[in-house]
Steps between C-alpha positions, in 0.01 A plus 500: 500500500149606600376663818224313682257604772449206738215491749510251788199384703369213709163417659565779750534764230763707324860430607677757287606594150832542322654625178769264372673418171461169323481355151179315589246490785669192658838674478357810671367282785841332532668843511267614780588185693874551437472859627318385816188706420259212432279481811339174389140429416369507146636741243353679201699718268483732207776604262526878490439646155750708308867571532477738796642339812417613853781678686750269669376599848154358412636165384579182694315576822177378657226763526236475773132568439528823702791623286313429178181664620700806601685513165186441290272712717242235585408135471741275314368305203713358221272634224511852648878506537576420135247706303 
């Protein structure tokens, strides 16, 4: 099963992001919903490359924009996070 980064947004902006497991993108979205961490809006996702999985404490939770900016040390952009 793959690990997916899901990013949620609506017309008002970024709603949060999450790391979840799923065989496919639709399965990852369903898992986020099942876990109660899908805040709604539109969703984009990317399958994480490789066999390395994030630590359990980083999985299955909704990250706020402030948390991600703090962790990544600046503005959050999908292409910057997965270089």
